[in-house]
NUSEKE-373252 format. One record per atom (N, C-alpha, C, CB): z negated, x, y. Coordinates in steps of 0.001 Angstrom, whole numbers, plus 500000, padded with zeros to 6 digits. Glycine has a CB too. Layout:
N
ZXY
...
END
This chain:
156
499800500461499059
499940499880499858
500520500728500839
498978499282500047
500681500464502227
501039501613503218
501107501157504433
502283502297502985
500631500975505274
501567500932506900
500813501925507848
501541499138507833
501672502502508442
501859502219510157
502159502250511456
501559502199510481
500661501871511614
500878501867513518
502059502724514380
499410502602514245
502727501393514535
503429502256515571
503387502818517066
504264501806515603
503060501359517480
502581501041519081
501456500081518464
503926500158520385
500187499941519773
499147498842519136
499601497374518627
498091498533520231
500614497143519469
501604495345518950
502550495107518060
502515494680519988
503277497079516949
504565497716516386
503700498139515049
505408499137517428
504425496945513890
503392498117512984
504625498053512034
501456497596512179
505452498739510585
505823499635509536
504462499196508885
506160501355509907
505443498281507259
504578498308506142
505206498244505126
503690497437506078
504997498501503426
505541498164502432
505585496592501745
505051499014501748
506039496580501248
505987495179499953
504568494804499974
506424495658498058
504016496087499191
502649495963498919
501544495528499617
502350496859498653
501768496332501346
501052495723502801
501317493974503466
501750496825504091
503020493456502772
502870492638502842
502175491645502093
503559492617503041
501989491696500747
502303491040499754
499581490206499711
503486492701498019
499661491776500783
497909491579500355
497674491185501615
496798493027499806
498535490529502456
497755490276504071
497318491489504194
496389489122504306
497577491064506096
496918491919506687
496675490771508259
497853493544506736
496716492023509911
496432490661510645
497181491801511623
494601489753510939
498540490900511184
500034490834512172
500409488956512459
501751491777510958
500555488928513463
500873487680513520
502148487087513231
500594487388514527
503509488075513524
505010487508512717
504773488560512311
506620487083513321
506167488546510836
505752489828509911
508375489346510603
504355489571507167
509122489976509871
509608490515509532
509708490880507936
509401491057510275
510709490083507164
510122490345506014
512148490791505082
508849488575505402
512343491911504622
513596492580505462
513536492822503486
513452494241507207
514566491768503062
515026491641501916
516741491640501023
514426490664501875
516084491839499531
517412492476498992
518146491295498321
517149493765497863
519075490566498314
519276489402497706
519426489892496016
520629488622498434
519872490944496414
520464491425495081
519493492716493856
521985492176495703
518600492173495151
517064493264494161
515304492534494128
516702495265495388
515940490990493436
514858489957493875
513834490759493290
514943488307493318
513006491991492181
511991492279492652
511504493600493781
511505492263491610
512465493786494311
512240494648494983
511284493728496262
513631495428495275
511581492508496326
510824491290497547
508924490927497529
511692489434497063
509112490970498604
507602490981498240
507394489364497991
506512491687499592
505783488554497888
505380487519497040
506334486143497981
503387487426496948
506025486765499280
506426485786500671
507814485304500566
506354486641502196
508812486421500562
510099486314499974
510279485800498495
510647487578500065
509684485899498030
510581485499496315
510415483907496048
509650486436494615
508656483164497029
507483482473497204
508626481034497712
506140483323498472
510431481237498564
510671480001499278
512472480358498569
510197479954501415
512700479208498319
514220479472498366
514894480191499592
514887478166498262
514981480941499056
515477481981500749
517109481089500858
515823484634500405
517910480699500527
518630479506501313
519306478677501684
518796479431501682
517666478703501199
517082476794501770
516626477296503273
515159475799500605
516194478432503540
515727478637505241
516374479226506207
514644479340505448
515378478964506889
516345479617508280
516110481125508220
515776479018510041
517059481434509414
516516483208509377
515006482636509982
517637484750510772
514605482470510714
513022482474511507
512701481275511165
512849482661513248
511452481388510898
510724480041510299
509292480520510805
510855479731508358
508236479551511133
507188479925511772
506224481523511119
506377478515511722
506541482063512207
505767484045512417
506593484484511577
503856484655511840
508069484327510749
508011485002509871
509490485290510249
507475484486508576
510662486588509779
511845486787509738
512496487059508746
512057487423510363
513494486440508305
513711487287506261
515033487861507574
514451485717503810
514826489137507648
516055489506507154
516880490616505593
516292489996508335
517756489779505144
518916491109504183
520032491042504065
518843491355502791
519953492770503680
519934494059504008
519862494945502937
518987494287504816
520747495556502504
520140496668501912
521087497945503113
520503496706499861
519972499284502298
520584500698502776
521790500353502967
520532501956501827
522480501711504278
523695501169504175
524642500178504609
523676501033503480
523939498750505070
524736497844505340
525098498003506381
524419496817505194
526080497353507080
526260496771508661
524552494944509081
528825495810508562
524563495854509812
524146494125510732
524518493773512231
522387493898510903
525527491868511390
525451491224513151
524682491241514003
525485490097513401
526014491519514867
525512491686516075
524737489922516838
526962492412516941
524716489206515560
524768488232515753
523703487612515015
525861487917515638
522845487966514607
521594488405513325
520488489449514205
522487489559511642
521536491000515450
520061491800515850
520259490329517600
520275494601516303
521125489545517636
520737488981519048
519633487816518556
522233488271520017
519905487041517610
519053486275516792
517821487294516868
519687485915515229
516892487654516449
516082489379515838
515285489982517006
517440490867515376
515744489850517699
516431490245519704
515546489185520272
518670489782520316
515486488081520806
515025486740520219
513201486895520713
515416486652518150
513224486790518826
511747486683518669
510902487534519201
511411486698517507
511653489444518345
511289490446519358
510492489791520376
512495491114519988
511206489979521338
510867489208522611
510126487959522845
511897488941523120
510684486984522231
509052486456522499
507613486621521763
509103485142522448
508011486917520508
506881487272519777
506033488388520442
507310487670518443
506511489464521084
505973490297522476
505292489747523397
506927490803523271
506074488822524581
505998488135525349
504594486927525355
507252487770525275
504755486874523851
503061485631523613
501527486418523159
503367484264521837
502055488112523294
500804488884523353
500646489241521616
499384487857524136
501188488456520444
502229488760519401
501798489567519089
503489488947519543
501207490509517651
501730491445516828
502865491413515607
500731491822516392
503263492703515208
504808492295514898
504640493322513891
506202492446516151
504616492649512600
505327493679510904
506819493697510704
504823492863509160
507164494949510158
507897494765510109
508670495801508638
508082494705511403
509003495483507291
508119495217506304
509343495463505379
507239493752506306
509102496161503897
510803496392503719
510016497288502313
512099497514505373
510537497264501186
510427497710500025
508847499048500247
512182498323499570
509647500049500612
508472501186501118
507882501756501899
508474501885500985
509395500719503082
508435501556504510
509276502725504460
506439502070504285
510571503386504137
510574504446503895
512143504422505229
510548504837502068
513081503310504632
513711503475505439
514917501982506295
514202504629504772
514200500774505973
515160499641506365
513782499805507760
515492497814505015
512949499519507125
511943498744508366
511800499479509293
510499498347508074
511663501477509154
511700502274510347
513463501802510828
511320504198509934
514554501471510777
514763501566511612
515313500181512644
515315502509511328
514743498947512119
514368498208512447
513552498196512991
514366497758511992
512657499038512976
511110499281514529
512013499827515509
509389500824514261
512553500855515100
514383501483516302
514291500460516532
516272502082515803
514975499404517047
515604497807517443
514615497309518552
515578496534515966
513145496825517927
512344496507518696
511622496857519429
511988496155518440
511556498416518770
511236498540520677
512272499259521701
509769499563520999
513435499235521372
514547498836522250
514305497971522764
515631498620521855
514313496807522308
514230495444522794
513352495517523829
513814494432521809
511810495212523245
510854496088524144
511354496385525475
510564497430523513
511197497745525362
511240498758525852
511823499616526822
511277499011525284
513332498329525851
514235498278527308
515385500243526823
512472498420529466
515141500605526016
515230502289525955
516269502486524467
513267503179525717
517122502816524467
518193503281523805
517533503387522173
518757504760524555
517846502852521392
517154503294519740
517627504664520000
517892502453517987
517421505147519467
517901506704519436
516265507635520168
519740506910520768
516387506812521290
514858507420521601
513540506954521052
514593507290522957
513682506276520055
512535505767519462
512388506561518385
512555504380519134
513650507480517379
513844508520516122
512467509070516347
515239509796516183
512167509787517181
510798510881517160
509476510324516737
510458511483518663
509448509543517276
508199507973517136
507637507761516432
508420506729517077
508867507145515566
508716505524514406
508752507321513231
510935503504514258
509957508111512927
509318509248511887
508025510679511449
510232509740511855
507409510330512864
506901511565513275
506049510045512559
506923512671514959
505052509369513107
504922508399513095
503867508455510780
506729507649513740
505577508087510771
505623507850508620
505040508917508572
507308507870507371
505032510262509261
505145511358509178
503773511710509060
505892511865510094
502998511288509864
501627511890510359
500315511108509834
501600511857512010
501548509574509493
500315508920509057
500168508321507784
500026507995509872
501349508378506922
501345508333505305
502127509152504878
501704507128504637
502459510960505923
502931511646504616
504493511798503903
502185510959503677
504832510628505152
505964509392504181
507753510382504682
505838506811505299
508887511128504556
509540511217504787
510578510452505282
509479511632504306
511360509929505971
512481508308506447
513639508506505814
513035508015508281
513693508260505816
515445507523505566
516419507313507198
515181505410504746
517422507240507492
517993507641508339
519728507130507899
517528509149508482
519899505621508300
521279504884507707
522290505164508528
521260503305507586
523294505769508839
524146505785509457
524506504414509844
524932506473508915
524550503304508953
524021501478508826
523252501700508018
525013500128508305
522358501038509447
523364499945510529
523081500467511086
523404498538510968
522126502603511527
522168502557513357
522818503046513960
521302502944514099
525142502658513289
526058502234514766
525623500751515565
527892501994514273
524897499747514454
525634498678514734
524371498396515810
526110497556513403
522944498847515932
521354498951516972
522561499785518381
519377500596515955
522872501570518269
522947501411518781
524045500696519689
522524501995518653
524886499581519403
526230499691519899
525518497516519938
528008500693518502
524672496965519609
524327496059519764
523584496825522378
523083495590517892
522561497736521971
522004497832522530
522950498159523722
521135498404522043
524511499413522982
525538499685524484
525434497865525088
527867500371523938
526064497253524540
526878496116524775
525975495023525597
527435495548523348
524722494861525252
523832493797525592
523251494527526943
522658493383524315
522485495661527297
521880496433527798
522670497375529201
521466497087526635
523628496805528803
524332498152530851
524547497413530929
525559499543531499
END
């Protein structure tokens, strides 16, 4: 069970951290439809095809390492992150191991809130992962390209 605190309002966790409960108000569940045994219990407990991407206190993001994320999905996610942060709530972003997918989306969350280029947060996130959990995080070209494209399209 692993948690990395990136900011007082933003944490990255693994599947077990989500499964065992936590003190976050809003969770971004990064799941995989091709490997359901990697998903947290919460994603497994709902019929994911029949729920919206957003559900009270949760956002479901289906993507695996190396896949693109639609700009439309990133816009929806940015709206939810902004609203959650704006209401003073804490955000947890989790995937299976908190090593690749959740750090990438944490970069996006920081970019949305702090209005800086997503690449400017590489050190913050990956150094926090290492210092707090001795984890060397992975960086995937996709969706990193998508995060940069989103920022440059909507924040210039």
